[in-house]
N, C-alpha and C positions, 0 to 999 in steps of 0.2 A: 389628096390632102395637101395643104399648103405647107411649105417649109420656110417661107418668108412672109412677113406681114404684108408686103406689097402685092403678093400673089392673091390675097383675099379680095382686094379691090379688082384686080384683073379678071378674076374668075366671075365676079359678080357683074362686072361691065359687060362681059360676053353674054351672061344670062338675062341681065335686065338693063340694057342700055338706056332706056328711057325713063327708068323708075328713078324717083328722087332719092338721092343718097343722103344728103345733108340739107338742113334747114337752119337758117340764122337770120334774125332781124328782117324777116319777110322776104328773104332771098333764098333760093334753092339751087343746087347743083345735081344733075342727073349723074348716074353712074358713068355714062360716056363722057360727060364733060369732066368729071372728076379725074377719070383715067387720062384723058388727053392733056388737061392742064397740068396734071402732075408729071406726065412725061415731058412736056415743054419745059417745065421748070427744072427738071432734072437736066435736061440738055442745056439750059441756061447756065446752071451751076457748074456743069462740066466744063462749059466753055470758059468760065472764069478760073479754071485750075482746081476746082473743088472736086474731090475724089474719095476713094475708099478710105474709111476711118476718120475722115475730117469731120469736125463738129460744126453744127449750125444752130444758132439760137433762134428761137421763135418768140417774138416779143410784141405781141399786139393783143387786143381784147378778142374774144370768141367771135369768130366769123367763118363763113364757109371756106375762105382762104386758108384757115387754119389746117383743115385736113389736106388741102393741096400742098401746103408747106411740109407737113409731116411726111407725106407720101413721096413728094418730089425729092426731099433730101435723101431719104432711104433709097430711092430708085437711082440716085447719083452715087450710091454706095456709101453715103455718109450716116452720121449719127445726129439725131435732132435732139435739142435741149429746150424744152418749154420753159419760158421765163414768166414768172408772176407779173402781170402788167400793173398790179397794185403795190408791188414791192418798192422800197426806196431805191433810188438810183445807185446808191453806194453798194447795196447788196447785189443788184444786177451786175454792176461793174466787176465786183469780185468774182462772180460765177463766170462771167465772160473771160476773165483773165485765168481763172482757175483751170478751166477745161480747154483753154486755148481755142475759143470759138473763131473760126475763120470767116464764116458768113453769118450775117444777121438779117433775118426776115422780120421786118418790122414796119412801123408807120413813121411819118415825119415827126409826129408829136412825141412818140416814144424814143425816137432817136434824139430828139432835141433834150430830152430829159437826162441823157447820158453825157451831154457836152462837158459838164463840169467834172465828172468822175472818170471819164475816158472809156474807150471801147477796146482796150488791150491791143492784141495783134490782129483784130478783125480787118480783113482786106477788102471786103465789099459788103454792101447792104442791098437788099431788095425790098423796096417800100411799097406797101399795098395801096397808098393813096397818093403817090407821087405820079406826075405826068411826064416828066423828062429826066434824063440823066443829070446829076449834079456832080460837078467837078470837085476834087479834093481828096482827102484821105480820111477814112476809107472811101473808095469809090462807091457812088450812090445810084442805083439803078432803079427805074420804075417797074412796077409789077407787070406792066404791059410789055416790057422788054422781051418776055417769053414768047410773045405772040408770033414772032418771026421764026420760031424754031419748029421743026417737025412734031407732029402729034403722036408719032409712033414711039414705042417703048425702046429703051436702051437694053443692051445685053445686061443680065444680072451680074453684079460685081462682087456679091457677098454670098456667104453661106449662112445656115441657120444658127451657128454659134458666134456669128460676128454681133457686135452691139448694134441695137436698133436706136435706142434713146438712153439718155441720162436724166434722172429726176433728182433735183436737189432738195434735200430734206434738212431739218434743224440738226445742227451739230453741237456736241458737248463742249467743244473748244471755243465756242463763240462764233464760229463760222460755219456756213451750211456745207453739207457733205454731198458729193454726187454719186448716187446709186446707179451702177451701170446694169442695164437690162439687155439681153440679147433677143434676136427674133425668137428663138427657141424658148427662152423664159416666158415671153408674152404668149406664144402660141400654145404653151402648156395649159395656161389659164384659159385663154379664149375658147379653145376646142372643148375644154371640159364644160365651160358655160354653155356653149352651143348645144351640147348633148343634154346637160342637166336641166336647162331651163327651156329647152325646145324652142330656140330662137328661129323665126322664120321671116320670109320676105314680107309677110303681112304685118309684122310688128313694127311699132313706132316707139323708139327708145328715147329716154330723156337723156340729156347731158347736163346735169346739174353741177358736177364737180368742175373746178378749173382744170385746164389742161396740164398744169404742172403737179397735179394731185393724182395718184395712181388709180383712183376710182374711175377716171375718165378713160382708161384703157378698155375697161369693158364696154362703155357706151360706144365708143368709136369702132373698135375693131370687132365686136360681135354684130354691130350693124353691117360693116363691110362683109363679114363672113357670110351672112344670111341674105344679103341683098335687101336689107330693111332700110328704114329712114331713121336718122338720128336728129333730134331737135335740141339744138344748143340754146339753153336758156340764157337770155341776157340778164345783166345784173339788176336792171330796174324791175324785172319780173320777179326774180329770186328774192329780192329784199322785201316784198310786199306779199304776205301769205294768201290774201284774198285774190291777188292777181295770179299767183301761182297756181291756186286751185282751179281758177277759171282756164288757165293756160292748159293745164293737164286735160280738162274735160273738152275743151274747144279743139284741140289737136288730136284728141282720141288716143292719147299715149297708152301703151299697153305694158311697158316694162319701165320701172323706176328703180334708180340706184343712187343713193346718197348717204350721208352720215345721219345717225339718228336725230341730232339736234335740229336738222332742217325739217324733219318730219314732225318733231314735237312742236316747233314753231308753227308749222302748217296746222297741226291739230288745234293748238290753243288760240290762234289767231286768224285762222283761214276761213272763218265762217262757213264751215262745211255743212252742207244740207243733205237731207236724205237722198241717196243716189249719186252724190258727188264721188268722184274717183273710181266709180264702178267699172270703167273701162280698163283699169289696171289688173292684169292678170297675174303679174309677177312683181313683188316689191322687195327689193334687196337693200340691205343696210349694213354698213361697216365703218370702222374707224373709231368707235367709242361705245361705251356701255349704253343700252337703250333702257331707260328707266321703265320698270315693269308696269307701273300704273298707266303710263302713257301708251305703251305698247298694247296692253289690254284694251284700253279705250279705242285706239286706232283699229285694232283688228275686229272689234265688235261692229265697227262702222263699215267694214269691208269684207263681207261674208264670202265673196267670190274670188278673193285674192290670195295667192300663195305667198307667205312671208319667209325670208331667209336672212339669217344672221351670218354674214361672211367675215372671216377673220384672216389677218395676214399683214405683216409689215411690208413696206415698199420693196424690201429686199427678196420678197417671195411673191409678191402681189396678193393672192389669196391662198392659203394653205389648208384651212379648215372651213367648214360650213355646218350650219344647224338649220333644219327646216322646222319652223315653229309649229308645234302641235297645239291646235286650238283647245282641244279637250283637256290637256295637261296644264295649259298656261296659267290658269286661275289658281292652281296649287303650287306653282313654282315660285321660289324666292329670288332666283336669278336665272338668266338665260345662258346656257351654254355656249361656248364658241364651236362646239361640235367636234366632228371627226375629219380625218384627212380627205382632201379632194382626190378625185381619180388621177392616178400617175404621180402622186405625191405621198410621202410618208412622214408623219410626225411622231415624235416620241419625247418624254420628259425624262431629264436626268437630275438626280438628287445631288446634294452637296458632296457626297462621298464618291460620286462618279458612277454610281450604279443606275440602271433604268428604274424609274418610279413605276410602282404597280397601282392597282386600284386603291384609291383613298389616300395616296401618297403625293406630297407636293414636290415639284421639280421644275426646272427651267425647260421650256419648250424649244426643241430643235426640229428643223425641217430638212429632208433630203429629197433629191429628185431634180428634174430638169426645170423646176420653177426658181432654183436658188441662184441669186446674182452671182456674177464673177467677183464682185467686190466693189470697192470705192474708187472713184476716179483719182489717180495721183496719190493715193494713201495706202501704200502697201501694209503699214503697221496697223491701221484700222482694219483693213481687209483680213489680216491674220488673226486679229481678235474676234471678228464676227463670223467669217467663213472659215471654219476650221476642218481639219482632217477628221472624218467620221471614224473614230477608233472603235465604235460599237458595231461597225460593219467589217467583218474579219476577212471576207473573201476577196476584196479588191479595194484598191484606194479610190476614195471619193471625198467630196466636200459636203458639209452640212452647215446650215445657218443657225446660229445662236440668236434667238429672238429677244432674250432678256426678259421675257414674260414668264411669270410663275403660274403654273397650272396644276390641277388635280384631275386625275382620270376617275370618271364615275363608272359604276357597274354596267351601265348600258353602253359604254364604249365612247361616250362623249366627253370632252374636256371642259373643265370650268376654269375660267380665268380668275386668279386671285391676287395679282399685283405685278409690280415691276422690280427688277434688280437694281435699276440705275434711277437717274433723276428725270427720265422722260416721262411726259404726261401727254394726255389727250384733251384737247379743247376744241369744240366745234368740229371734231373729226381730224384735226391737224395734229400730227406728232410734233411735240415741242420739247426742246432740250432746255431746262431751266437755266443751265449754264450759259447759253446763248444770250438769254435775257440779262443775266447778271453781267455778262461781258459789255452789253450795250449801255447798261447803267454805270458800270465802272469807267467807261470811256469818257464820261462827262468829268471835266477837270475839278468839280467841287466834291465828287463822291470818293469817300475813303473805303467804305464797306458796302456791300450790297448782297441781298439774299432774296431770291424769287421763290415763291411758294404757291402751291396749288390748293385751292379751296374747293372741295367737292360740290358740284352743282347738278341737280337732277335733270335740268334742261340741256346743258351744253357740255356735260362731262366735268369740267373743272373751270373755275374762275382764277385768274392770275392775280396775286397781290405781290407786292414787294416791300421790303423793309431796308432802308439805306441809312448810313451815317456819314454826314458830309465832313470835309476838312474843317478843322477848327476855324472859326472867324470868317468862313465863306458861307454865305447864305444861298439857298436854292429852294424852289418851290416844287411841288408835286407836278403842277401843270408843266413847268419848265422842263423836268425830267421826262415827262410823257412826250413832249415836243421833240426832245433830244433823241429819245428811242425811236420815234417815227422816222428819223433820217437813217437808221441803221438796221431796223427789223420790221417784219410785216406788221400790219395793224393788229392781226389776231394774236400777236405775241406781247403786245404793249400792256403792261399791268393796268388793271382797272383802277387800282387804289395803290398809292405808294406812301408808305408811312415813313416820316423822317424822325430819326431819333439821334441822340448824342452819341450813342454807342449801341453795338449789338451784344446780346448775351453770348457767353462763350461756353464751350465744353472744357473738360479737364485737359484736353489736348491742345487748347487755344483756338479751335475751330468755331465758327458760328453755330450756335446751338439751334438747329433747325427744328428739332423736336419741340423745344420750349416755345419758339416763335409760332409753330404751327398750332400748338395747344392754346396760345393766346388769341390767335387770329380767327380760327374755326369757330369757336363759341360766338365771337363778335359778329361773324357773318350770318351765322344760323339764327341769331336773335333778330336779325332784320327780316327774316323770311316768315 
């Protein structure tokens, strides 16, 4: 059994050296090549003074080099930080500075994007498409610089409780927050998946999720654990459902994992024919509610496929699961988030601090080796989310407060009922409405701003905003959307921005979100 993520690759490279480990854009790497290249990268990084506990950003579109980068950073004793290649440069620059990225694995184009906003204290870059070293600060090395280093492995510099990676998610303060995950955190999930879904070397796994999204942890590391092959879907395939359906069939994919909205898009616009997708033996979805009418339709078209609903925030990866029962599905009003994964325990706590029983609503907490150590550089946020588990009397341990409200069913499964805070889900992404509001308020013309989520059966929620500008200062909705695009990812930009002279207030002087939602939701529903 592995105790480090890097050992998954090493073991499979010994068993299946010539088998394809990763495919992207018509290029493949075998397990032997992936092991050797990542060893060379680790030695290159070490040679630049990069070592245990240092952070390295990975900032380029999906490619076979992505996995080399992840493995190389960890083998050097470091922590990798996947950066969204589609995010605004200002956001990337903030993350680089926030977690003190020392090395940046990137491309010439992406590095150029950061020129205006800066690269913080980054000391050097390794660029996948550069041919020669470029002088300056930071020092810029070509990807080929690793070729002169030995292909043998370095001695392991870390243990299982050391951090493996940091994933930045939407933050309520208007800035993204870095969720810290250790080797042990990830392996708790990966090893459970390997057993539960019986992943073998014969499987071909999809990688639909971007690498800064926690769904990709399953795609990559369960592939490496089994000696299977992962197919990284390029954006130009993912954006067109007919091309996506053809890609799945042509590459004989056997395991799929994505947000439900991607599957709804595929179902509605993928021109699925009888026999399409029949190679998929396991279909996993997570990140948002799957509308029942679409799930029932998709399942009826795939009689040989097992469907699983996986649930869990980035802070635990996945902590509960539910295997869809085809016979019961037609009579179900909603899909449960299920019961705890192996080696994980979940429980719900009521407002009075007692454990919720059957039929009672409470906030879901998770305990076990899946739970994050906390948030990078933010002990206050960590103390609020990763708390002492006072419901465990025998010894001191930590539990994670998910902020999700659930109800325990008589069959032992949990139903999700809502959120305690302003976080929403859209297209599988966790989004803090406060971060959107902060982006809007950063515009010099805006006095007040409220972001709202309008329920949508295909993508979970659509984002609308209502703003009030400063008196005598004119601004358009399009101008505000363009302004937001420089500060937040595209999936967070409000689709509609209403401009009003003022916003309704509650008796305490706060913006009346309830009233605004009541006004906007019927308007949206009348369009459908």
